[in-house]
C-alpha positions as CSV (number, residue, x, y, z in Angstrom):
1,M,37.3,-56.4,67.7
2,Q,34.6,-55.6,65.9
3,V,34.2,-51.2,65.4
4,L,30.8,-50.0,64.2
5,F,30.7,-46.7,62.9
6,K,27.2,-46.1,64.0
7,N,27.1,-42.6,63.2
8,N,27.6,-43.9,59.0
9,R,24.7,-45.5,59.3
10,G,22.1,-45.3,56.8
11,M,24.4,-42.8,54.6
12,V,24.2,-44.6,51.1
13,L,20.5,-44.4,51.9
14,V,20.2,-40.8,52.1
15,V,22.8,-40.6,48.8
16,L,20.7,-42.8,46.9
17,I,17.6,-40.3,47.9
18,M,19.4,-37.5,47.1
19,M,20.2,-38.3,43.2
20,M,17.2,-39.6,42.8
21,V,15.9,-36.4,43.7
22,I,18.4,-35.0,41.4
23,L,17.4,-36.9,39.0
24,L,13.3,-36.7,38.8
25,S,14.3,-32.7,39.6
26,I,16.0,-33.1,35.7
27,T,13.5,-35.3,34.5
28,G,10.7,-32.7,35.5
29,A,13.1,-29.6,34.4
30,S,13.3,-31.4,30.8
31,L,9.8,-31.9,30.5
32,L,8.9,-28.4,31.4
33,F,11.5,-27.3,28.9
34,S,10.2,-29.7,26.2
35,R,6.6,-28.7,26.5
36,L,7.6,-25.6,26.5
37,N,9.4,-25.6,23.5
38,L,6.1,-27.6,22.4
39,K,4.3,-24.5,22.8
40,S,6.2,-22.0,21.4
41,A,6.9,-23.8,18.2
42,S,3.1,-24.1,18.6
43,S,2.9,-20.3,18.9
44,Y,5.1,-19.6,16.0
45,K,3.6,-22.0,13.8
46,S,0.4,-20.5,14.2
47,G,1.5,-17.2,14.4
48,G,3.1,-17.6,11.0
49,A,0.4,-18.9,9.6
50,V,-2.1,-16.2,10.6
51,F,0.5,-13.7,9.4
52,Q,-0.1,-15.7,6.2
53,I,-4.0,-14.7,6.4
54,A,-3.6,-11.2,7.1
55,D,-1.1,-10.9,4.1
56,A,-3.9,-12.8,2.5
57,G,-6.7,-10.5,3.4
58,I,-4.5,-7.6,1.7
59,Q,-4.1,-9.0,-1.5
60,H,-8.2,-9.8,-1.5
61,A,-8.5,-6.3,-0.8
62,R,-6.3,-5.0,-3.5
63,A,-8.4,-7.9,-5.6
64,V,-11.6,-6.3,-5.3
65,I,-11.0,-2.6,-4.9
66,P,-12.2,-0.5,-7.9
67,I,-9.3,0.9,-10.0
68,A,-11.1,3.1,-11.2
69,G,-11.3,6.8,-10.2
70,D,-9.9,7.6,-7.0
71,F,-10.7,6.2,-3.5
72,D,-13.4,8.4,-2.2
73,A,-15.8,5.6,-2.9
74,L,-13.8,3.0,-0.8
75,L,-13.8,5.5,1.9
76,Q,-17.1,6.4,2.1
77,G,-18.9,3.3,2.1
78,D,-19.7,3.2,-1.4
79,V,-17.7,-0.6,-2.5
80,S,-20.0,-3.7,-1.5
81,A,-17.0,-5.7,-0.8
82,F,-16.1,-3.3,2.2
83,P,-19.4,-2.7,4.1
84,C,-19.4,0.9,6.7
85,G,-21.3,1.5,9.6
86,T,-24.1,4.4,9.6
87,P,-22.9,7.3,9.4
88,C,-19.6,5.8,7.5
89,N,-17.0,8.8,8.3
90,G,-13.9,7.0,8.6
91,S,-13.2,7.8,12.9
92,S,-15.5,5.8,14.3
93,N,-17.0,3.8,11.5
94,K,-14.8,2.4,8.8
95,P,-15.4,0.5,5.5
96,T,-14.3,-3.3,6.4
97,L,-13.8,-6.0,4.3
98,T,-14.1,-9.4,6.2
99,G,-13.1,-13.1,5.3
100,S,-12.3,-16.3,6.3
101,L,-9.2,-18.4,5.4
102,A,-8.1,-22.5,6.2
103,G,-10.1,-21.5,9.7
104,S,-8.8,-18.3,10.5
105,T,-11.2,-15.1,9.6
106,Y,-9.4,-11.8,9.0
107,S,-10.8,-8.3,8.9
108,V,-9.7,-5.7,7.0
109,V,-10.1,-2.3,7.6
110,V,-9.6,0.7,5.4
111,M,-8.6,4.3,6.6
112,D,-7.6,7.4,4.3
113,D,-3.7,8.3,4.5
114,D,-4.8,12.3,6.2
115,D,-3.0,13.3,3.7
116,G,-4.1,16.9,4.3
117,G,-5.6,17.6,1.2
118,S,-9.2,19.7,1.4
119,G,-12.4,18.3,2.9
120,N,-13.2,15.9,5.0
121,A,-9.7,14.3,6.3
122,Y,-11.5,10.7,7.0
123,I,-13.3,10.5,3.6
124,D,-11.9,12.4,1.0
125,D,-8.8,10.7,-1.4
126,T,-6.3,13.3,-3.0
127,N,-3.4,11.4,-3.5
128,K,-5.4,8.1,-4.4
129,I,-3.3,6.6,-1.8
130,V,-5.1,4.7,1.4
131,V,-4.1,2.7,3.9
132,L,-5.4,-0.9,4.9
133,V,-4.9,-3.0,8.0
134,S,-5.4,-6.4,7.9
135,T,-5.7,-8.2,11.5
136,A,-6.2,-12.0,11.1
137,K,-7.1,-14.4,13.8
138,G,-6.3,-17.9,14.5
139,P,-6.1,-21.1,16.6
140,N,-4.9,-20.9,20.2
141,N,-5.1,-17.5,20.1
142,S,-3.0,-16.6,17.7
143,Q,-3.4,-12.6,16.0
144,R,-1.5,-11.3,13.8
145,S,-2.2,-7.6,12.4
146,I,-0.1,-5.9,8.9
147,V,-0.4,-2.4,8.0
148,A,-0.6,-1.9,4.3
149,Y,0.0,1.8,1.9
150,I,-2.1,1.3,-1.5
151,Q,-1.9,4.0,-4.5
152,K,-3.7,3.7,-7.6
153,V,-1.6,3.8,-10.6
154,N,-3.0,4.7,-13.7
155,N,-1.2,3.9,-17.0
156,N,-4.4,4.2,-18.7
157,A,-3.5,0.7,-21.1
158,P,-6.1,-1.9,-21.4
159,P,-4.9,-5.6,-21.1
160,G,-5.6,-6.2,-24.5
161,A,-7.2,-4.5,-27.8
162,A,-10.0,-7.4,-26.3
163,Y,-10.8,-8.2,-22.8
164,I,-12.8,-11.5,-22.2
165,P,-12.2,-12.5,-18.8
166,G,-14.8,-15.5,-18.9
167,D,-13.2,-19.1,-17.7
168,I,-13.8,-22.2,-19.3
169,D,-17.1,-23.2,-17.3
170,T,-19.2,-20.4,-19.5
171,Q,-18.6,-22.9,-22.1
172,P,-16.9,-20.7,-24.5
173,K,-17.6,-20.4,-27.7
174,F,-15.5,-18.4,-30.7
175,K,-16.3,-17.8,-34.0
176,T,-13.7,-16.4,-37.0
177,K,-14.2,-15.3,-40.8
178,G,-13.2,-13.3,-43.8
179,S,-10.4,-10.9,-43.5
180,F,-10.9,-10.1,-40.0
181,F,-7.8,-8.0,-37.7
182,I,-7.2,-7.0,-34.0
183,T,-3.9,-5.6,-33.0
184,G,-2.8,-4.8,-29.8
185,D,0.0,-2.1,-31.3
186,D,-0.5,1.3,-30.3
187,T,-2.5,2.7,-33.3
188,S,-3.1,6.7,-34.0
189,Y,-5.8,7.4,-36.1
190,T,-6.7,11.0,-38.5
191,D,-10.4,12.1,-37.8
192,D,-10.3,14.2,-40.6
193,G,-13.8,15.2,-41.3
194,P,-17.6,15.3,-39.4
195,D,-18.2,12.1,-40.9
196,G,-16.3,10.5,-37.9
197,W,-14.5,8.5,-39.6
198,A,-10.5,7.9,-39.2
199,D,-9.0,9.0,-42.4
200,I,-5.7,8.0,-42.0
201,L,-3.6,5.3,-39.1
202,S,-0.6,5.6,-38.2
203,A,1.8,3.5,-35.0
204,G,1.1,5.0,-31.7
205,P,3.4,5.8,-29.1
206,E,2.6,3.2,-26.4
207,P,4.1,0.0,-25.9
208,S,1.9,-3.1,-27.7
209,V,-0.6,-4.7,-24.8
210,L,-2.1,-8.4,-26.0
211,G,-4.3,-8.5,-29.0
212,I,-7.0,-10.7,-26.8
213,A,-6.4,-10.9,-23.1
214,L,-8.2,-13.5,-21.8
215,G,-8.9,-15.0,-17.7
216,D,-8.5,-18.7,-18.0
217,S,-5.6,-20.4,-19.3
218,K,-7.9,-22.6,-20.8
219,L,-10.2,-20.5,-22.5
220,S,-7.1,-18.7,-23.9
221,S,-6.2,-22.0,-25.5
222,K,-9.7,-22.9,-27.0
223,F,-9.6,-19.6,-28.2
224,V,-5.6,-19.9,-30.4
225,K,-7.7,-24.1,-31.8
226,S,-10.6,-21.5,-33.2
227,L,-8.6,-20.0,-35.0
228,N,-6.8,-21.5,-38.3
229,D,-3.2,-21.6,-39.5
230,S,-3.7,-17.8,-41.3
231,E,-6.6,-16.6,-38.7
232,R,-3.4,-16.3,-35.9
233,A,-2.0,-13.9,-38.4
234,L,-4.8,-11.7,-37.8
235,V,-4.7,-11.3,-33.6
236,Q,-1.3,-9.4,-33.3
237,G,0.0,-7.3,-30.0
238,K,2.4,-8.1,-27.6
239,G,3.8,-11.3,-28.2
240,Y,3.0,-12.1,-31.6
241,D,5.7,-13.7,-33.5
242,G,4.9,-14.5,-37.3
243,S,8.0,-15.7,-38.0
244,T,6.5,-19.3,-36.7
245,T,5.0,-21.6,-38.9
246,P,1.8,-20.7,-37.8
247,A,2.2,-17.1,-36.3
248,T,2.3,-17.7,-32.9
249,P,-1.2,-15.0,-32.1
250,S,-1.2,-12.5,-29.3
251,I,-3.4,-14.5,-27.1
252,A,-2.4,-14.7,-23.3
253,I,-4.1,-14.3,-20.2
254,P,-3.0,-10.5,-18.6
255,S,-0.9,-9.4,-15.6
256,T,-4.1,-8.0,-14.4
257,N,-7.6,-8.1,-14.3
258,M,-10.1,-5.5,-14.5
259,D,-14.0,-5.8,-12.8
260,V,-16.2,-4.9,-16.1
261,N,-18.9,-4.1,-14.4
262,A,-17.6,-1.8,-12.3
263,I,-16.6,-0.2,-15.0
264,A,-19.6,0.1,-16.8
265,N,-21.5,1.9,-13.7
266,F,-18.8,3.8,-13.2
267,Y,-19.6,5.3,-16.8
268,R,-23.6,3.9,-16.3
269,D,-23.7,6.6,-13.3
270,Q,-22.6,9.3,-14.9
271,I,-25.9,10.0,-16.8
272,S,-27.8,12.3,-15.2
273,P,-30.8,11.4,-13.4
274,S,-34.4,11.7,-13.8
275,A,-36.7,11.7,-10.5
276,G,-37.1,9.1,-8.4
277,C,-35.1,6.8,-11.2
278,P,-31.2,5.9,-10.6
279,P,-29.2,8.0,-12.5
280,W,-29.3,5.6,-15.8
281,C,-32.9,4.4,-15.9
282,N,-34.4,6.6,-18.0
283,N,-31.6,8.1,-19.8
284,G,-30.5,4.7,-20.8
285,L,-31.7,4.1,-24.8
286,K,-33.7,0.8,-26.4
287,M,-32.6,-0.6,-29.4
288,D,-34.7,-2.5,-31.3
289,A,-35.2,-4.4,-34.6
290,N,-36.6,-0.8,-35.7
291,Y,-33.7,0.7,-34.4
292,P,-33.4,3.5,-36.9
293,C,-29.8,4.2,-38.0
294,T,-29.3,2.8,-41.8
295,D,-27.6,4.5,-44.8
296,I,-29.9,7.0,-46.0
297,S,-30.1,8.2,-41.7
298,P,-27.0,7.5,-40.0
299,C,-26.3,8.2,-36.1
300,T,-23.6,9.5,-34.4
301,L,-23.3,8.7,-31.0
302,G,-20.5,11.4,-29.7
303,T,-17.8,12.1,-31.2
304,D,-13.5,13.0,-30.8
305,S,-14.0,16.8,-29.7
306,A,-17.3,16.1,-28.0
307,P,-17.2,12.4,-26.8
308,Q,-20.5,11.1,-25.0
309,I,-21.8,7.8,-22.5
310,T,-23.8,5.8,-24.9
311,Y,-26.2,3.1,-22.4
312,I,-28.1,0.9,-24.2
313,R,-30.2,-1.3,-22.4
314,Q,-31.6,-4.9,-22.8
315,A,-34.9,-5.1,-24.6
316,G,-36.6,-8.1,-23.2
317,K,-34.1,-11.1,-23.7
318,K,-33.8,-9.8,-27.7
319,H,-30.6,-8.4,-28.9
320,T,-29.3,-5.3,-29.9
321,D,-28.6,-4.4,-33.6
322,M,-26.3,-1.8,-34.6
323,K,-26.1,-1.6,-38.6
324,G,-26.4,1.0,-40.9
325,K,-23.4,3.6,-40.6
326,V,-23.4,4.5,-37.6
327,S,-20.0,6.6,-35.9
328,G,-19.2,7.3,-32.3
329,A,-16.8,8.6,-29.9
330,G,-16.4,7.8,-25.8
331,V,-18.1,4.9,-23.8
332,L,-20.5,2.5,-26.0
333,I,-22.1,0.4,-23.0
334,I,-24.7,-2.6,-24.6
335,E,-26.5,-4.7,-22.3
336,G,-27.2,-8.0,-23.0
337,K,-26.9,-10.0,-26.8
338,G,-24.7,-7.4,-29.1
339,H,-24.1,-7.6,-33.3
340,I,-22.5,-4.9,-34.4
341,Q,-22.3,-4.6,-38.5
342,G,-23.0,-2.6,-41.1
343,D,-20.4,0.1,-41.4
344,F,-20.1,1.0,-37.7
345,E,-17.4,3.0,-35.9
346,F,-16.7,3.6,-32.8
347,H,-13.2,5.8,-30.8
348,G,-13.2,4.9,-26.8
349,I,-14.2,2.4,-25.4
350,V,-16.9,-0.9,-26.3
351,I,-18.2,-2.5,-23.3
352,S,-21.0,-5.8,-23.4
353,I,-22.2,-6.5,-19.9
354,A,-25.2,-9.1,-19.5
355,P,-27.3,-9.1,-16.3
356,G,-28.9,-12.2,-17.0
357,S,-30.6,-15.1,-18.9
358,L,-29.1,-15.0,-23.1
359,E,-31.6,-16.4,-24.8
360,E,-31.1,-20.2,-27.1
361,G,-32.4,-22.2,-30.1
362,G,-34.4,-19.1,-31.7
363,A,-34.6,-19.1,-35.4
364,D,-32.4,-16.6,-35.6
365,P,-28.7,-17.8,-35.7
366,D,-27.4,-15.1,-34.0
367,E,-29.5,-15.9,-31.2
368,D,-26.7,-17.6,-29.6
369,V,-24.0,-14.8,-29.9
370,K,-22.7,-12.8,-26.4
371,F,-21.2,-10.7,-29.2
372,S,-20.9,-10.0,-32.7
373,L,-18.7,-7.7,-34.8
374,K,-19.0,-7.7,-38.9
375,N,-19.2,-6.2,-42.0
376,N,-17.2,-3.3,-42.1
377,A,-17.8,-2.5,-37.3
378,K,-14.3,-0.7,-36.6
379,I,-13.1,-0.2,-33.1
380,F,-10.4,2.3,-31.6
381,G,-9.5,2.2,-28.4
382,S,-10.5,-1.1,-26.6
383,L,-13.0,-3.8,-26.3
384,L,-14.6,-5.3,-23.1
385,L,-16.4,-8.3,-22.9
386,G,-18.6,-8.3,-19.2
387,P,-19.1,-11.8,-17.3
388,N,-22.5,-13.7,-18.1
389,Q,-24.5,-16.7,-16.8
390,D,-24.9,-18.2,-19.8
391,K,-22.6,-19.2,-22.4
392,L,-20.2,-16.8,-24.0
393,Q,-20.3,-17.3,-28.0
394,F,-18.1,-14.6,-29.0
395,D,-17.6,-14.0,-33.2
396,I,-15.5,-11.7,-35.3
397,K,-15.7,-12.0,-38.8
398,D,-15.6,-10.3,-43.0
399,N,-13.2,-6.9,-42.3
400,A,-14.4,-6.2,-38.9
401,R,-11.4,-4.4,-37.0
402,V,-9.8,-3.8,-33.7
403,Y,-7.8,-1.3,-32.9
404,Y,-6.0,-0.5,-29.5
405,S,-5.7,3.1,-29.5
406,S,-4.3,5.1,-26.5
407,Q,-5.1,8.2,-28.6
408,A,-8.7,7.4,-28.3
409,L,-8.6,6.0,-24.7
410,D,-7.4,9.3,-23.7
411,M,-9.6,11.6,-25.4
412,V,-12.2,9.2,-22.9
413,D,-10.0,9.9,-19.9
414,S,-9.6,13.6,-20.9
415,N,-13.7,13.7,-21.2
416,L,-15.3,11.7,-19.5
417,G,-12.9,9.7,-16.4
418,G,-11.9,6.8,-15.7
419,E,-8.3,6.1,-15.1
420,L,-9.6,2.3,-15.1
421,F,-6.9,0.3,-16.9
422,G,-3.9,0.8,-14.2
423,S,-3.2,-1.0,-11.3
424,I,-3.3,-1.5,-7.7
425,D,-0.3,-0.8,-6.5
426,L,1.0,-2.1,-2.6
427,I,4.0,0.9,-2.1
428,G,4.6,-0.2,1.6
429,W,4.2,-3.0,4.2
430,R,4.8,-3.2,8.3
431,E,4.2,-6.2,10.7
432,V,2.5,-5.1,13.5
433,M,3.7,-6.5,16.3
434,E,0.9,-7.4,19.0
């Protein structure tokens, strides 16, 4: 006898279909979650990369903001890297640095930290602290922002007694000869007479800096190789080791770099302007082969009690000779090629800048030289060689001397301003949650 359970027919098919639906749902959900995970990972990756770009914007800003002075020029739109709308008032128009990196863009806006000082709270810096807001945008509409607080810190110490920020692409040459001496050990002096000469030398109170600070490792290596074994003992300061054979000279890359042209402009622009002329153009001295400093007729370019800013303009492509008896104090800026020789002594900052092409191949063997010190030339303070478009050749010969002197630099800072050799420190930052 055969019994048919009609109401059970098709159950296998129904169960099978239900199982397929469940499996398809699980598969679809897995694919959906995988896609979400991929999008989340991609968003996390691009967001992390853009965050790094925003941080790079902060570092870029710190590198291009001039160390000299306070932040007023930056807040008022007078720093070229941070253009500002008109009027630049810090509320509707703010100085902004822009850039791009690895396919992403960033903008860095600077604002006063609203320190409550007198004057316009947006453009008057009274505590040397400002706020940078860096916003970066990248792929997948990713965006990150960082708020950073930066502060100018003045330690009044240059990177080295001589600072040469050029790189190996300038095809540098260095020539040394005689019993010259460069030291980053702080040196004080006694100037007890009207002649402007340092009569007694003694150790200064500040830590040593580099004897020669250079802007590139290959440049540093090349300068060391230009010294013979005995000359290596003539460049002393931070890191100098006289116990090695030969001696280890104080020549290295500094931890902080400076914009020498910006420093020169800071001082040059303090010279009183005349009608229809930039602040410096009619007041810069022109010196050529007929420069009237001689052993009989000495020149005085400022004194320690009354330092001055002396700006010597380049006369065509000719170099500037300073020879005879020359004494001075304050800041000496030499445009173009400069040859310092004779009985020369300067207390403060000597700056060499080069606005254009340097003449080469003349009958004068010194025509190729960017800057030279020879005979009895002496500098107490710091020597800064600015960038130039052509070959860089620095000579120091005979009995020439360069001494790092905090005493001379304090004299400049107290009378002429500057705070040039400090740093721009990051004192706090946070990410802005979008």
